[in-house]
Steps between C-alpha positions, in 0.01 A plus 500: 500500500224484240616841367850372429356237265267732313689828480601611150860448396734791562601505133141535381425758768795716390385477137144604590614795714762593239228530237325744734824698529518434873724303735350178638396507868752229601543635853129439569480170312805306617487290813831486682534187711726461802778245446317237707176560315669440164557141612144482628356619168713258294408204720131598520458533123665162443293306759165675533318226310677213678240397753405201707145410593440379853189298566396573858182297491251362249352843437795727574822565308738791483778616272847576625826603337733210422798556729720274285447728201596803712814324623596401145445853373713644782775253408477593132509875571776462760315625807749415777511522878251343738343828615479631145342178370250496786408863442466452123279193559280692745457789256435272202238311701338826613484619138352167395214526747446870428509465119361147484147633513547631146611173341 
């Protein structure tokens, strides 16, 4: 996920490789997402900073993904079907906890 945000633009990449007289290595650079994962990526990028803080005790709190933000994003992007919405939510939440260490 971090790579998608920081990769160079395809236009600039083609210009750079064109100046070298070579074709750009698009087949090794592009990430092709499954249809379901396209929804996951769109929702994740729009909600990854929407968090709630739960205070467990005086000395203990934890951060969780705001489920309302995920639901709103799925509505905005038109993610339909109960199973599909559940699966997208599960994947977005898994990405949040996997990538959240970097934020």
